[in-house]
C-alpha positions as CSV (number, residue, x, y, z in Angstrom):
1,M,-45.2,-8.4,31.8
2,R,-46.2,-5.0,31.3
3,R,-46.3,-3.2,28.1
4,G,-43.3,-0.9,28.9
5,E,-41.2,-3.8,30.1
6,F,-42.0,-5.6,26.8
7,I,-40.9,-2.7,24.6
8,N,-37.8,-2.2,26.7
9,S,-36.8,-5.8,26.3
10,M,-37.8,-6.1,22.6
11,G,-35.7,-2.8,21.9
12,A,-32.7,-4.2,23.4
13,G,-32.9,-7.3,21.4
14,V,-33.5,-5.6,18.0
15,L,-30.4,-3.2,19.0
16,L,-28.2,-6.3,19.6
17,V,-29.3,-8.1,16.4
18,C,-28.7,-4.8,14.3
19,S,-25.3,-3.9,15.7
20,G,-24.0,-7.6,15.3
21,S,-25.1,-7.5,11.5
22,C,-23.6,-4.1,11.1
23,M,-20.1,-5.3,12.6
24,L,-20.2,-8.4,10.3
25,A,-20.9,-6.3,7.4
26,G,-17.7,-4.4,8.2
27,C,-15.6,-7.6,7.9
28,S,-15.1,-8.2,4.3
29,S,-13.1,-10.6,2.5
30,G,-13.9,-9.1,-0.9
31,D,-11.7,-7.9,-3.6
32,E,-11.7,-4.3,-2.8
33,S,-8.5,-2.5,-3.6
34,P,-7.3,-0.3,-0.7
35,T,-7.6,3.6,-1.2
36,V,-4.2,4.5,0.1
37,D,-3.2,7.7,-1.5
38,P,0.2,9.1,-1.4
39,P,0.2,12.9,0.0
40,G,-1.1,15.6,-2.3
41,N,-1.2,19.3,-2.2
42,G,-4.9,19.8,-3.4
43,G,-4.5,18.4,-7.0
44,G,-1.0,19.3,-8.0
45,P,1.9,17.0,-8.0
46,A,3.4,16.0,-4.7
47,M,7.0,15.6,-3.8
48,V,8.3,12.9,-1.4
49,S,11.9,13.2,-0.4
50,I,14.4,11.1,1.5
51,A,18.1,11.5,2.2
52,L,20.5,9.8,-0.3
53,S,22.2,8.2,2.6
54,S,19.2,6.2,3.7
55,I,19.5,4.0,0.7
56,A,23.2,4.2,0.0
57,N,23.8,0.5,-0.8
58,I,22.3,-1.6,-3.7
59,G,19.3,-3.3,-2.3
60,D,18.8,-0.8,0.5
61,Q,15.1,0.3,0.9
62,T,13.1,2.7,3.0
63,K,9.5,3.9,3.0
64,K,8.1,7.4,3.4
65,S,4.4,8.7,3.0
66,S,3.2,5.6,1.2
67,I,6.2,5.5,-1.1
68,L,8.6,2.6,-1.2
69,F,12.2,3.8,-2.4
70,F,14.8,1.2,-3.1
71,K,18.4,1.3,-4.7
72,I,19.0,-0.9,-7.8
73,G,22.2,0.5,-9.2
74,S,25.8,1.4,-7.9
75,G,25.6,5.0,-8.8
76,N,23.8,8.1,-7.6
77,T,21.7,9.0,-10.7
78,P,17.9,8.7,-11.0
79,S,18.3,5.5,-12.9
80,D,20.0,3.8,-9.9
81,F,16.8,4.2,-7.9
82,V,13.1,3.3,-7.9
83,A,10.2,4.9,-6.2
84,T,6.8,3.1,-6.2
85,E,3.8,2.8,-4.1
86,A,4.5,0.9,-0.8
87,V,1.2,-0.8,-0.3
88,C,0.0,-3.6,-2.4
89,P,-3.1,-2.7,-4.7
90,H,-4.8,-6.0,-4.0
91,Q,-5.6,-5.7,-0.4
92,G,-3.2,-3.4,1.3
93,G,-0.3,-5.5,2.1
94,S,3.1,-4.0,2.7
95,L,5.5,-4.1,-0.3
96,V,9.3,-4.9,-0.1
97,W,12.1,-4.8,-2.6
98,E,13.7,-8.3,-2.8
99,Q,17.1,-7.5,-4.3
100,N,18.4,-11.1,-4.6
101,N,15.2,-12.0,-6.7
102,G,14.9,-8.6,-8.5
103,I,11.1,-8.3,-7.5
104,I,8.9,-6.3,-5.3
105,E,6.8,-8.6,-3.2
106,C,3.6,-8.1,-1.3
107,Q,4.1,-9.4,2.4
108,L,0.3,-10.4,2.6
109,H,-0.5,-12.6,-0.2
110,F,2.8,-12.8,-2.1
111,A,2.0,-11.0,-5.3
112,Q,5.2,-10.1,-7.2
113,Y,6.1,-7.0,-9.4
114,T,9.1,-5.9,-11.5
115,Q,10.9,-2.8,-10.6
116,N,8.9,-1.1,-13.3
117,G,5.6,-2.1,-11.7
118,A,4.7,-5.0,-14.0
119,I,2.8,-8.0,-12.5
120,V,5.1,-11.1,-12.2
121,Q,2.7,-13.3,-10.1
122,G,-0.8,-12.3,-8.8
123,P,-1.8,-12.8,-5.2
124,Q,-1.6,-16.4,-3.8
125,N,-4.1,-18.4,-1.8
126,T,-6.7,-15.7,-2.0
127,T,-9.4,-14.4,-4.3
128,G,-9.2,-11.4,-6.5
129,N,-6.5,-9.9,-8.6
130,T,-4.3,-6.9,-8.5
131,R,-2.9,-4.2,-11.2
132,E,0.4,-2.9,-12.1
133,L,2.2,-0.7,-9.4
134,K,2.5,3.0,-9.7
135,V,6.1,4.0,-10.3
136,Y,7.1,7.5,-9.9
137,P,9.8,9.7,-11.5
138,I,12.8,10.4,-9.4
139,T,15.1,13.5,-9.2
140,I,18.3,13.8,-7.2
141,S,19.5,17.2,-5.8
142,G,22.5,17.2,-3.6
143,D,22.1,14.5,-1.0
144,T,18.1,14.1,-1.5
145,I,16.2,12.0,-3.6
146,T,12.7,13.2,-4.6
147,A,9.7,11.3,-6.1
148,T,7.1,13.2,-7.8
149,I,3.6,11.8,-7.3
150,S,1.1,13.0,-9.7
């Protein structure tokens, strides 16, 4: 084998080993919290709005811009609605409101939270822990519900 052939074959082998280890390093099962941020406007509070009709009935829910909106009361006042983050702070699972149980639940590891964001149950069958959910203030104007994200 000539020197040039040897260097070329060794270079390909080293490249293969390095790229494989880099790909494996990207697959993490650690406890890092996802960094899903709601929309912002350069540092000030952001507003996320939905139509009142999109969650007209108790238990209805919808997601917009990483915010989970759901209806808990029979009226149309801010206290009849909740706006919280739509992604679980543990590992980024989707959150849903379960009206029958009165909880917000992660669909990935089944962590559970109250409508006020407090932890009811931590993630199941996994490592790591979670934090309380962010709950955002709501205003209603006409037929629009707006959550203020700060």
